[in-house]
C-alpha positions in Angstrom: 65.0 35.3 163.0 68.5 36.5 163.6 68.9 39.9 165.3 70.5 41.5 162.3 67.6 40.2 160.1 65.1 41.8 162.6 67.0 45.2 162.3 66.7 45.2 158.5 63.0 44.1 158.8 62.3 47.0 161.2 63.7 49.4 158.8 62.7 48.1 155.4 59.4 49.8 154.8 60.1 50.5 151.2 62.9 49.5 148.8 65.0 50.3 145.9 68.6 50.1 144.6 72.1 51.6 145.4 75.7 51.8 145.0 78.0 50.4 147.7 80.8 52.6 149.0 83.7 53.2 146.6 87.0 53.2 148.2 89.1 56.3 147.4 92.4 55.6 145.5 95.4 56.3 147.6 97.7 58.9 146.0 100.8 57.6 144.4 104.2 58.5 145.9 105.6 61.7 144.4 108.6 59.8 143.0 106.4 57.3 141.0 105.0 58.2 137.5 102.9 55.0 137.6 99.1 55.9 138.3 97.5 53.9 141.0 94.1 52.4 140.0 91.3 53.0 142.2 90.3 49.7 143.9 87.2 47.9 142.5 84.5 48.3 145.2 83.2 45.2 146.7 79.7 44.2 146.0 77.0 45.2 148.5 75.9 41.7 148.7 78.3 38.7 148.2 76.6 35.9 150.0 73.5 34.2 148.5 70.1 35.0 149.7 69.0 33.4 152.9 66.6 30.7 151.6 65.4 29.7 155.0 64.4 33.2 155.9 62.6 33.7 152.7 60.7 30.5 153.0 59.7 31.6 156.5 58.6 34.9 155.2 55.9 33.5 152.9 55.1 30.4 155.1 51.4 30.3 156.0 50.2 32.6 153.2 46.7 31.6 151.8 43.0 32.0 152.6 43.3 31.9 156.4 46.2 34.4 156.5 44.8 37.8 157.4 47.4 39.6 155.3 47.8 37.8 152.1 46.2 35.0 150.0 49.3 34.5 147.7 52.8 35.6 147.3 55.2 35.3 144.4 59.0 36.2 145.1 62.1 36.5 143.0 65.4 37.5 144.6 68.3 37.8 142.2 71.5 39.6 141.5 75.3 38.5 141.2 75.2 37.1 144.7 72.8 34.4 143.9 69.1 33.9 143.3 66.0 32.4 144.9 62.4 31.9 143.7 59.4 31.0 145.8 55.6 31.1 145.8 52.9 30.3 148.4 49.1 30.5 148.9 46.3 30.0 146.4 45.2 31.2 143.1 41.5 31.2 144.2 40.1 30.9 147.6 36.9 29.2 146.4 38.7 26.0 145.2 42.2 26.3 147.0 44.2 25.8 143.9 48.0 26.5 144.4 49.1 29.9 143.5 50.3 30.2 139.9 54.0 31.0 139.9 54.2 32.8 136.6 50.9 34.6 137.3 50.2 38.1 135.8 49.1 40.8 138.2 48.3 44.5 138.5 51.6 46.1 139.2 50.2 49.5 140.3 52.7 52.4 140.6 55.6 50.3 139.3 54.1 51.8 136.1 55.6 55.1 137.1 59.1 53.7 136.6 58.2 52.7 133.0 56.7 56.2 132.4 59.8 58.0 133.8 62.1 55.8 131.7 60.3 56.8 128.5 60.5 60.5 129.4 64.2 60.1 130.1 64.7 58.3 126.8 63.1 61.3 125.2 65.3 63.6 127.0 68.4 61.7 125.8 67.1 62.0 122.3 66.8 65.7 122.6 62.9 65.6 122.2 62.2 67.1 125.7 64.5 69.3 128.0 63.8 68.4 131.6 64.5 72.1 132.7 61.8 73.5 130.3 58.2 74.1 131.5 55.8 71.4 130.6 53.6 74.2 129.5 55.9 74.8 126.5 55.1 71.4 125.2 51.4 71.2 126.3 50.1 74.8 126.1 47.0 75.5 128.0 47.1 72.3 130.1 48.0 74.2 133.3 46.2 77.5 133.2 47.1 79.9 136.0 50.1 77.9 137.1 53.7 79.0 137.4 55.9 77.4 135.0 56.4 73.7 136.0 59.5 72.0 134.7 59.3 68.5 133.3 61.7 67.3 136.1 59.5 68.7 138.6 56.8 66.3 137.4 59.2 63.3 137.4 60.2 63.9 141.1 56.7 65.1 142.3 57.8 68.7 143.1 55.4 70.4 140.7 52.9 71.7 143.3 49.9 70.0 141.6 47.2 68.8 143.7 45.7 65.4 143.4 42.6 64.7 141.3 39.4 63.7 143.1 38.2 60.0 143.0 34.9 58.6 143.8 35.7 58.5 147.6 38.2 57.5 150.1 36.6 54.3 151.4 37.0 50.9 149.7 33.3 50.6 149.3 33.1 54.0 147.2 35.8 52.7 144.9 34.4 49.3 144.6 31.0 50.8 143.5 32.8 52.5 140.7 35.4 49.8 139.8 34.1 49.7 136.1 34.1 53.4 135.4 35.9 54.6 132.4 38.0 57.6 133.3 39.7 60.1 130.9 43.2 61.3 132.1 42.4 64.8 130.6 39.4 64.9 133.0 41.6 64.0 136.0 44.1 66.7 135.0 41.3 69.2 134.6 39.8 68.3 138.0 43.3 68.7 139.7 44.1 72.0 137.8 40.8 73.5 138.9 42.0 73.4 142.5 45.0 75.6 141.9 48.5 74.8 143.0 49.2 73.4 146.4 52.6 75.0 146.5 55.0 76.8 144.3 57.2 74.4 142.2 60.1 72.8 143.8 59.2 73.9 147.3 58.0 70.5 148.5 57.5 66.8 147.4 53.9 65.5 147.2 53.8 61.9 145.8 50.7 61.4 143.7 49.5 60.0 140.5 48.6 63.4 138.8 52.3 64.1 138.0 52.5 61.0 136.0 49.1 61.5 134.4 50.6 64.7 133.0 53.7 63.0 131.9 51.6 60.4 130.0 49.9 63.1 128.0 53.3 64.7 127.4 54.7 61.3 126.0 51.8 61.0 123.6 52.4 64.7 122.4 56.2 64.0 121.9 55.9 60.6 120.3 52.8 61.1 118.3 51.3 57.9 119.3 49.3 56.5 122.3 51.1 56.2 125.7 50.7 52.4 125.6 52.2 52.0 122.3 55.2 54.3 123.1 56.0 52.2 126.2 55.4 49.0 124.3 57.8 50.0 121.5 60.5 51.6 123.7 60.5 49.2 126.7 58.3 46.1 126.6 59.2 44.8 123.1 63.0 45.5 123.1 63.2 43.7 126.5 61.2 40.8 125.6 58.7 41.3 128.3 56.2 38.9 126.8 53.7 38.9 129.7 53.6 42.7 130.3 50.9 44.8 128.9 48.5 47.6 129.5 44.7 46.8 129.5 42.5 48.5 126.9 40.3 51.2 128.2 37.3 48.8 128.5 39.2 45.8 129.7 38.3 44.9 133.3 40.0 41.4 133.6 43.7 40.4 133.9 44.7 38.6 130.7 46.3 35.1 131.0 46.7 33.2 134.2 46.5 35.2 137.4 46.1 34.7 141.1 42.7 36.4 142.3 43.1 39.5 144.5 41.0 40.1 147.4 40.1 42.9 149.8 39.2 42.0 153.4 36.0 43.7 154.5 34.7 43.8 158.0 31.0 43.5 158.7 29.1 45.3 161.5 29.2 42.1 163.7 33.0 41.9 163.4 32.9 39.0 161.0 35.5 39.2 158.0 35.0 38.4 154.4 37.1 38.5 151.3 35.8 40.5 148.3 37.2 39.3 145.0 38.7 42.6 143.3 40.5 40.8 140.4 38.2 42.4 137.7 38.6 46.3 137.8 38.9 49.0 135.3 42.2 50.7 136.0 41.8 53.6 133.4 41.8 56.2 136.2 45.5 55.0 137.0 46.7 55.1 133.3 50.4 56.2 133.1 50.6 56.2 136.9 49.5 52.7 137.6 47.9 50.6 134.9 50.6 48.1 134.0 50.0 44.3 134.2 53.1 42.1 134.4 54.8 39.1 136.1 57.7 38.8 138.5 59.9 37.4 135.8 59.3 40.3 133.5 59.8 42.9 136.2 63.0 41.3 137.2 64.3 41.5 133.7 63.3 45.2 133.5 64.9 46.0 136.8 68.2 44.6 135.8 68.1 46.1 132.3 67.1 49.5 133.8 69.8 49.7 136.5 72.4 48.3 134.1 71.9 51.2 131.8 70.1 49.2 129.0 66.8 51.0 129.1 67.8 54.7 129.9 71.2 56.2 129.0 73.4 56.4 131.9 73.5 60.2 131.9 69.7 60.4 132.2 69.5 57.3 134.4 71.1 59.5 137.3 67.7 61.3 137.5 66.4 58.0 138.9 69.0 58.1 141.6 68.7 61.8 142.6 66.5 62.9 145.3 65.4 66.6 145.3 66.6 68.8 148.1 63.1 69.6 149.4 60.9 68.3 152.3 58.1 65.7 151.9 54.9 67.5 152.1 53.3 64.9 154.4 56.1 64.1 156.8 58.2 67.3 156.7 61.3 65.0 156.5 63.7 65.1 153.6 62.2 64.0 150.4 62.9 60.3 149.2 61.2 60.0 145.8 63.2 60.3 142.6 62.3 60.2 139.1 60.2 57.0 139.0 61.9 55.4 142.0 62.4 55.8 145.7 65.5 56.0 147.8 65.8 54.2 151.2 68.9 53.8 153.4 69.2 50.7 155.7 70.6 51.1 159.1 74.0 49.7 158.0 74.1 52.4 155.3 73.1 50.4 152.4 71.2 52.5 149.9 68.3 50.9 148.1 66.2 52.2 145.2 62.9 50.7 144.0 59.2 51.2 143.4 56.2 49.9 145.3 52.9 49.5 143.6 49.4 48.9 145.1 46.1 48.2 143.6 43.2 46.6 145.5 44.1 42.8 145.9 47.8 43.3 144.7 51.0 44.7 146.3 54.2 44.9 144.1 57.9 45.8 144.5 60.7 46.0 142.2 64.2 47.1 143.5 67.7 46.1 144.8 71.1 47.5 145.1 72.4 49.7 142.4 75.3 47.4 141.8 72.9 44.6 141.0 74.4 42.4 143.7 70.9 41.9 145.1 67.4 42.5 143.5 64.0 41.8 144.7 60.6 41.6 142.9 57.5 40.4 144.5 53.8 40.3 144.1 51.7 39.8 147.3 48.0 39.4 147.0 47.5 41.6 150.0 44.0 41.7 151.6 44.5 45.4 152.4 46.7 46.7 149.6 45.7 50.3 150.0 46.1 50.3 153.8 48.5 52.8 155.5 50.5 50.1 157.3 52.8 48.0 155.1 51.6 44.4 154.5 53.2 42.1 157.1 54.1 39.4 154.5 55.7 41.9 152.3 57.6 43.4 155.3 59.0 40.1 156.1 60.0 39.3 152.5 61.9 42.6 152.3 63.7 41.9 155.6 64.6 38.5 154.5 65.8 39.5 151.0 68.2 42.2 152.3 69.5 40.5 155.4 73.2 40.2 155.3 
């Protein structure tokens, strides 16, 4: 791999979208009355994607790969496109990975949720600077006023709700449980606030669980129907859906997801985690989609065709607070995340992880380069980034 590519790979732990630098217009001489137009900024990416690097990034994916059993990749944008897939749909029979497979997109759901809230703000149905308590009285008893914007950018001060446990084995044992989002909110609220609003950023699902309830209140319909009517249907995302509360299987063709489990003797086995009830994730992580649909959504969103441009700026605005976990400056926005590559290129995007599935959407804000992938990660919830996904990102954004 080229040195420049290695540098990008080392830095690219998350992704997103950003604008390239805009050159300032030079002032016209005093004697001239003719205005000088600002130069049109060059695209962040002008050369086509590095096909060889991308092929190398997914080479060897399959049952014997310790990191991923399948990978689906779509690189696009005005600079060119590349499509690729690798691995197997099912380790039992070795069938090739389904290129248009559906998968659990995890927290990419948050981008859809944020987009609907911002649409409602554009329509005057919600004020981002008003407390959510004004719209949902009684939901956060004992809390200071929490602005809607502070839920969008994870600065509300809310604590996370409890789950069945931290270990995979605990969650696997409860994988078919039905979870009420109101019960999750009540559990989190009972703990009291972690901090005052807008003092720190704490990324967690609970903010978007509350936003899901807010969407239902403001639209008078279900969260799922609101997202369907406002985003999924208008964009023609024919293979994107939310499972019903009792639906455990992924509809349509899919590549099985697996979690690697190590036995006491050191042996490793793959546990099929494809069937799972995702009601506990709801408006924060319940979406099922395809790479083609998510690419279409990403292009439409960043192009201002989903959220009006005034409200869309919320998705590219990082609050000026520290991250609660690292103490460094916050990086999460309303439904996206900002990252700056070593060469100064800004990226915005969203990662999503459910057991067996790791997903990314993102690219440059000028849409000269976009990336969507679904990697069937064998440790999707691990703290370290999946090595296959790591390589895909580095190859996709190498210049």
